[in-house]
Every structure is written in structure tokens, then in C-alpha cells.
C-alpha positions in Angstrom: 0.0 0.0 0.0 1.5 3.3 -1.0 1.4 6.4 1.1 -0.9 9.2 0.0 0.7 12.5 -0.8 0.7 15.0 2.1 0.0 18.7 1.4 2.0 21.6 3.1 2.4 25.3 2.9 6.1 26.0 2.3 8.2 29.2 2.5 11.9 30.0 2.6 13.4 31.9 5.5 13.7 35.4 3.9 10.8 35.1 1.5 7.2 36.3 1.9 6.2 33.8 -0.8 4.4 30.7 0.3 3.6 27.7 -1.9 1.5 24.6 -1.6 3.7 21.5 -1.9 2.6 17.9 -1.8 4.8 14.8 -1.3 4.7 11.3 0.0 7.7 11.8 2.3 9.9 14.4 3.8 12.6 14.1 1.0 10.1 14.6 -1.8 8.7 17.8 -0.2 12.3 19.0 0.4 13.2 18.4 -3.2 10.1 20.1 -4.6 10.7 23.1 -2.2 14.3 23.5 -3.3 13.2 23.4 -6.9 10.5 26.0 -6.3 12.8 28.4 -4.5 15.8 27.6 -6.7 18.0 26.4 -3.9 20.5 23.6 -3.8 19.2 20.5 -2.0 22.5 19.8 -0.3 22.3 20.8 3.3 18.8 22.2 3.1 16.3 21.1 5.8 12.6 21.4 6.5 11.3 22.9 9.8 8.0 23.8 11.3 7.3 27.5 10.7 5.7 27.9 14.1 8.6 26.8 16.3 11.6 25.8 14.1 11.4 22.0 14.9 13.4 20.2 12.2 11.4 17.5 10.5 12.3 13.8 10.6 10.5 11.3 8.4 8.6 9.9 11.4 7.5 13.4 12.6 6.6 14.4 9.0 4.1 11.5 8.7 2.2 12.7 11.9 1.7 16.3 10.7 -1.7 17.3 9.6 -2.2 18.5 6.0 -1.6 22.2 5.3 1.0 22.5 8.1 3.2 25.5 7.4 6.8 24.5 6.9 10.0 26.5 6.3 12.9 25.6 4.1 16.3 26.5 5.7 19.6 26.4 3.8 23.0 25.7 5.4 24.0 28.4 7.9 20.4 29.7 8.4 18.7 29.5 11.7 15.0 29.7 12.6 14.3 33.2 14.1 10.7 32.9 15.0 7.6 33.4 13.0 6.1 36.9 12.6 
């Protein structure tokens, strides 16, 4: 049985743009996000927008649809949501 795609709202750290992204796993959402924001995938990570928690695959599978995520590149740190 295959996993159903999960939907998320995704933004980059210094961007006001927010996009809907769907994926069956954390890696797929990360890849699509990096493509959308034209970022290299190497070293990028997905975090919860509300508190900066970095996503693992297990945590990703427990999130509700339309959770807001943030894409962080190497050297960037979560600084709180506005």
C-alpha cells in the first residue's frame, strides 16, 4: 500500500512567498521546495514554521495537511515566525 501525498504550505526563510507543496515523504517535499525556491538541495532542511522544529520522516508522517513549513539552507537558523 503506497502512502498518500501530504500537502503543506512551504516558505523560505527570507521570503514572503508561500507555496502549496505535496509529497509522500519528507525528502520529496524538500526536493520540490528546493526546486520551487531555486535552492541547492544539499544541506537544506525542513522545519515547522511555528517553532523551528526540524522534521524527521517519522514526525513528517504525523503532521496534519496544510501545516506551514520553512525551508532552511546551510547556515540559516530559525528566528521565530512573525
